[in-house]
C-alpha positions as CSV (number, residue, x, y, z in Angstrom):
1,M,-6.8,-61.0,29.2
2,T,-10.1,-59.4,28.5
3,C,-12.7,-61.9,29.8
4,E,-13.2,-65.1,31.7
5,S,-12.7,-67.0,28.5
6,C,-9.2,-65.6,28.4
7,V,-8.6,-66.6,32.0
8,K,-9.7,-70.1,31.2
9,S,-7.4,-70.3,28.2
10,V,-4.4,-69.2,30.1
11,S,-5.2,-71.4,33.1
12,D,-5.7,-74.5,30.9
13,S,-2.5,-74.0,29.1
14,L,-0.6,-73.7,32.4
15,H,-2.3,-76.7,34.1
16,A,-1.1,-78.8,31.1
17,L,2.5,-78.3,32.2
18,D,4.2,-80.9,34.4
19,G,4.8,-79.5,37.9
20,V,2.1,-76.9,38.0
21,N,0.1,-77.3,41.2
22,R,-2.0,-74.2,41.3
23,V,-2.9,-71.3,39.0
24,D,-4.6,-68.1,40.2
25,A,-5.5,-65.6,37.4
26,D,-6.7,-62.0,38.3
27,L,-8.5,-60.5,35.4
28,E,-8.6,-57.0,36.9
29,K,-4.9,-56.8,37.8
30,Q,-3.8,-58.7,34.7
31,Q,-1.8,-61.0,36.9
32,V,-1.3,-64.8,37.0
33,T,0.3,-66.5,40.0
34,V,1.6,-70.0,39.4
35,E,2.7,-72.4,42.2
36,G,4.7,-75.5,41.5
37,T,8.0,-76.9,40.2
38,A,7.7,-76.0,36.5
39,A,10.5,-74.0,34.9
40,P,9.7,-70.2,34.8
41,S,10.7,-70.2,31.1
42,S,8.1,-72.9,30.3
43,I,5.4,-71.0,32.1
44,V,6.0,-67.9,30.0
45,K,6.0,-70.1,26.8
46,A,2.7,-71.7,27.8
47,I,1.1,-68.2,28.2
48,E,2.6,-67.1,24.9
49,A,1.2,-70.3,23.2
50,T,-2.3,-68.9,23.9
51,G,-1.5,-65.8,21.7
52,R,-0.8,-63.5,24.7
53,D,2.3,-61.9,26.1
54,A,3.8,-62.3,29.6
55,I,6.3,-60.7,31.8
56,L,7.8,-62.8,34.7
57,R,7.5,-60.7,37.8
58,G,10.1,-62.4,40.0
59,S,10.4,-65.9,41.4
60,G,11.5,-67.3,44.7
61,T,12.0,-65.2,47.8
62,T,13.8,-61.9,48.6
63,N,17.6,-62.3,48.4
64,G,17.2,-65.8,46.9
65,A,16.9,-65.1,43.2
66,A,19.4,-64.1,40.5
67,V,19.5,-63.7,36.8
68,C,22.2,-63.8,34.1
69,I,21.9,-62.4,30.5
70,L,24.0,-64.5,28.2
71,E,25.7,-62.7,25.2
72,T,28.3,-63.7,22.6
73,F,31.6,-61.8,22.9
74,H,32.8,-63.2,19.5
75,Q,33.5,-60.4,17.1
76,R,34.2,-59.9,13.4
77,Q,37.6,-58.9,12.3
78,G,37.6,-55.2,11.5
79,D,34.7,-54.3,13.8
80,G,35.4,-51.1,15.7
81,G,38.3,-50.0,13.6
82,G,40.4,-53.1,12.9
83,E,41.6,-56.5,13.9
84,S,44.0,-55.1,16.5
85,E,41.1,-53.9,18.6
86,L,39.7,-57.4,19.1
87,P,40.0,-59.0,22.5
88,P,42.2,-62.1,23.0
89,G,40.6,-65.2,21.5
90,A,38.3,-63.3,19.1
91,V,38.3,-64.5,15.5
92,Q,36.2,-63.9,12.5
93,M,32.7,-65.2,12.9
94,S,29.9,-66.1,10.6
95,S,28.0,-63.1,9.1
96,W,24.7,-64.2,10.7
97,L,26.0,-63.7,14.2
98,D,26.2,-60.1,15.4
99,P,28.7,-59.2,18.2
100,R,27.3,-59.0,21.7
101,N,23.8,-60.1,20.8
102,V,21.8,-61.7,23.6
103,R,21.8,-65.5,23.2
104,G,20.1,-66.6,26.3
105,L,18.9,-66.1,29.9
106,A,19.5,-67.9,33.1
107,R,17.3,-67.6,36.2
108,M,18.4,-68.9,39.6
109,V,16.3,-69.4,42.7
110,S,17.4,-70.8,46.0
111,V,14.7,-73.3,47.1
112,S,16.5,-74.6,50.3
113,P,19.6,-74.0,52.3
114,T,21.4,-76.5,50.2
115,A,19.9,-76.2,46.7
116,T,19.3,-73.6,44.0
117,I,17.2,-74.2,40.9
118,V,18.8,-73.1,37.5
119,D,16.5,-72.4,34.6
120,L,18.6,-71.7,31.5
121,T,17.6,-71.2,27.9
122,I,19.8,-70.3,24.9
123,H,19.1,-69.7,21.2
124,G,20.8,-68.6,18.0
125,V,23.9,-70.8,18.6
126,Q,25.3,-73.8,16.8
127,P,23.7,-77.2,17.4
128,G,25.6,-79.6,19.7
129,K,26.3,-80.3,23.4
130,Y,27.1,-77.3,25.6
131,N,28.7,-77.1,29.1
132,A,27.3,-74.6,31.5
133,T,29.6,-73.4,34.3
134,I,30.0,-70.6,36.8
135,R,33.5,-69.1,36.5
136,E,35.8,-67.8,39.2
137,Y,35.7,-64.2,38.1
138,G,33.1,-61.8,36.8
139,N,35.6,-60.0,34.5
140,L,34.1,-59.7,31.0
141,Q,36.8,-57.3,29.7
142,Y,38.1,-60.0,27.3
143,G,34.9,-62.1,27.1
144,A,35.2,-65.7,28.1
145,S,39.0,-65.6,28.3
146,S,39.0,-63.3,31.3
147,T,36.5,-65.2,33.4
148,G,39.1,-67.6,34.8
149,P,38.6,-71.3,35.7
150,A,35.4,-72.9,36.9
151,W,34.3,-71.5,40.2
152,A,35.9,-73.6,43.0
153,G,33.7,-72.5,45.9
154,D,34.1,-74.6,49.0
155,N,35.5,-77.6,47.1
156,S,36.2,-79.8,50.0
157,T,35.4,-82.8,47.8
158,G,38.1,-81.7,45.3
159,Q,35.4,-80.9,42.6
160,A,34.9,-77.3,41.5
161,R,31.3,-76.3,42.4
162,G,30.8,-74.2,39.2
163,F,29.9,-77.1,36.9
164,L,26.1,-76.8,36.3
165,G,25.6,-79.5,33.7
166,T,25.2,-79.9,29.9
167,I,22.6,-78.6,27.4
168,D,21.7,-80.2,24.1
169,V,21.1,-77.6,21.4
170,G,19.0,-78.8,18.5
171,K,19.1,-77.9,14.8
172,D,16.9,-74.9,15.5
173,G,19.8,-73.4,17.6
174,K,17.7,-73.6,20.8
175,G,18.4,-75.5,24.0
176,S,17.4,-75.4,27.7
177,M,18.3,-76.8,31.1
178,F,16.3,-76.9,34.3
179,T,18.1,-78.4,37.2
180,D,19.0,-78.0,40.8
181,H,22.5,-77.4,42.1
182,P,24.1,-77.4,45.6
183,L,24.8,-73.7,46.1
184,Q,23.2,-70.5,47.3
185,V,22.4,-67.5,45.2
186,W,24.5,-65.2,47.5
187,E,27.6,-67.2,46.8
188,I,27.6,-66.6,43.0
189,I,26.5,-63.0,42.7
190,G,29.1,-61.2,40.6
191,H,30.6,-64.3,39.1
192,A,30.4,-65.0,35.4
193,M,28.3,-67.8,33.8
194,V,29.6,-69.3,30.6
195,V,27.8,-71.7,28.3
196,T,30.2,-73.2,25.7
197,Q,31.0,-76.3,23.6
198,Q,34.6,-76.0,24.9
199,D,36.0,-78.2,27.7
200,A,34.7,-76.5,30.8
201,N,37.8,-77.6,32.7
202,K,40.0,-75.2,30.7
203,T,41.5,-72.5,32.8
204,E,41.2,-69.9,30.0
205,L,38.3,-70.2,27.6
206,D,38.2,-68.8,24.0
207,N,35.7,-66.4,22.5
208,N,34.0,-68.3,19.7
209,E,30.7,-68.8,18.0
210,S,29.7,-71.5,20.4
211,T,30.4,-69.5,23.6
212,V,27.9,-67.2,25.4
213,L,28.4,-65.6,28.8
214,G,27.3,-62.9,31.3
215,V,27.6,-61.8,34.9
216,I,25.2,-63.2,37.5
217,A,23.2,-60.4,39.2
218,R,20.7,-60.3,42.0
219,S,17.1,-60.4,40.9
220,A,13.8,-59.4,42.5
221,G,11.9,-62.1,44.4
222,M,8.2,-62.9,43.7
223,W,6.3,-59.6,43.5
224,D,9.2,-57.7,45.1
225,N,9.2,-55.3,42.1
226,D,5.7,-54.1,41.1
227,K,6.8,-51.1,39.1
228,A,4.8,-50.4,35.8
229,V,7.4,-48.1,34.2
230,C,11.2,-48.7,33.8
231,S,13.1,-46.0,35.7
232,C,16.0,-46.3,33.2
233,T,14.1,-45.6,30.0
234,G,10.8,-44.2,31.1
235,K,9.0,-46.9,29.0
236,T,6.3,-49.2,30.3
237,L,7.4,-52.7,31.1
238,W,5.5,-54.0,28.0
239,E,7.3,-51.5,25.8
240,E,10.6,-52.5,27.4
241,R,9.8,-56.1,26.9
242,K,9.2,-55.6,23.2
243,D,12.6,-53.9,22.9
244,Q,14.3,-56.8,24.7
245,V,12.6,-59.3,22.5
246,S,13.8,-57.5,19.4
247,K,17.4,-57.8,20.8
248,G,17.0,-61.5,21.3
249,M,16.9,-61.4,25.1
250,I,13.7,-63.4,25.3
């Protein structure tokens, strides 16, 4: 943003979203704070729709936010020296799908002692209906097949608590889900999240073109992390974001 006209453009785009209650834009700090119930992913898209870029600087409170980067563990036969090196469940995939490419991102924020918001987006996958679940283990050694059954949690009702819901993926290969679920972030850190067209009740899932997964990790809360340079790469956050976009993360 370079002027007040930029601020108005961004603010108007955000106010057009359902669930946005307040927008505060600081031209000097290049920061926009949004309050409301809109999905974080939709907020970033609304800013991008004005021709600008945006980095989400946390959501929710300290120790109440998590993130999961969703990748495909499906591999071509012969990658890495031969078919014998493929993990169980891996079969030949279409040439347009590269192994371990990022296919989506899930953000989780605890909003009360009994509820967590899940904002999940996926792309570059086959059209159809997908099941999103938290699995019992965070073991990705063999992709989906080593994550175990759906996370049981305190299933006093007899239902596994790891079932998050379904996602409809359109012909463009994109889909999203924004929902609340009766769990707390601290309960699921280190577990795997799997999004797949397979029956989520299966004890052992397969690695295929319609399955993406990752490990749930703790995330910074709102404005908890104000660094301008990534300590891992030495790049600015904007440079790092461009790299991640090119990898398909965003």
